[in-house]
N, C-alpha and C positions, 0 to 999 in steps of 0.2 A: 832395626834390620829387616829387610825384606823377608817375609815368610812365604817364599815360594811364587807363583804366579797367580795366587788367588787375589791379589790386589790389598792384600792386608800388610800395613806397615805397622811394626810394633816399636815401642821404645821401653826397654827393660827397666830403667832408671825411673820413668814417669807413670808406667801402667798405662800408657796412651795406645790406643789401635785406631788406625786410619781405615775406616770401612767405608768404601765408595769416596764420597766428598766429604765425610766429616770425621771428627775424632770421637772416641769413646772410651771410656776408661777413667782415669784419674781426674782429666778435664774433659767436660763436654761440650759438645756443639763447636767450640773454636778454641784456639790457643789463648784468646783473651778471657775465657771464663775458667778461672781456677777454683780448685776444691778450696775450702775455708783454711786449712792449715797452710797450705801453698800461699794463700792470698796474703797471709801475714807475712811470709818471707818476701813476696813481691813488694808489699808496703814498706816493709822495713828496709829493703834493699833501695826502693826507689827514693824514699825520705832520707835515708843516709847518704845516698849518692848525691842528691840535690844539695845537702848540707855541705858535702865534702867539696863540690864544685864552688858553692857559695865562699867557703873557708879558703879555698885554694886562689880564688880571685882575691879576696881581702887580703891575704898573704903577699901576693904579687903586687897589689897596687898600695894597700895601706901600711903593710908591715916591713916592705923591703927598705924603706928608708929609717925605719925606727929600730930594728934588730940587727944584731951583728951577723955576719955571715953564717957563723957556726948555729946561732939561736935559728936562723931562717931555714937552714938545712933540717934543723930538729922539727920545726914546723912543717916544713915539706914531707918529712918522713911520716907524720901523723896523717897528713892529707892524703899521701899515697897509699897507706895501708887503709885509710878509711874507705878509699876508692876501690881497691882490691875487694875489699869485704863487700861493699855495695854491689859490685858486678856479681860477686859468688852468690849474694843472697838472691839476686834477680835471676841468676842461673837456676838456683836450687827451686824457688818458686816456680819458674816456668817448667821444671822438670817435675814438678809434682811433690817437693820435699818440704817437710816441715820437722817438728820435734827437735829433739836435743841436739842434733848437728847445726841446725840453724840457730838454736839459741845461744849455743857456745861461740859459734863464729860472730854472731852479732855483740854478745856480751864481751868477749874478748877484744873486739875492734873498738868497741865504746871505751874499755879500760885503756887500752892500748894508745888510742889516738887522745882521748880526753887527757891523759897523763902528759902525753907531750905537750898539748896545748896550754896546760895549766903550768908545767915546767917552765915554759917559756913566756908564757904572759904573765905570771905572777911571780915568776922567779923563784920558784919552789923547787929547788935542785933535787931533794929527796925524792920528788916522785918518779924521778929516773929509775928508782928501785921497783916502783909498781908496773911500769911499762911492759916487763918480761911476762908479768902475770897474764896480761891481755894477751901477748903473744902465745903463751901455752895454752890458752883457752881457744884462740882461733886455731891452732894446730890440732888440739885435741877434737874440736869439731869437724875439721876435715879428715882426720884419720877415722873417727866415727863413721863418717859418711863412707869412707873406702872400705871400711869392715862391713858396712851393711850391703854393700854392693858386692863384696866378694863371696858373700853367703846366697846370693841370687842365681 
């Protein structure tokens, strides 16, 4: 938000401050130079998103003929939530966040999506009972992030 007419723009979540023509704070010199903990979130989000796009294309082209409509929908749910998590990780990394909210979101997403991929790919139906654990971890990461920001 703008801090008056001083030309200083601050971002409470990221600890960024626009001073003149450059940023200072959690990220220095530009938005493309993240702090180390945030760069892990960015890397995880970028790699998780790239894998999600690849798996989505694989599902649409290679699996659409081989899976039932119900199993294809399960696979697509895994890809969709993987992409939601990837976008959230990219946003958190860009905002300078790291730590437990990022870890929980990533771990939850891996458990959620991987359990669905294995459920469909290996026909291991009991993995459907593992999927909610991943969902709870993703929710916990987002709730933790929300609580951190309520205290600011």
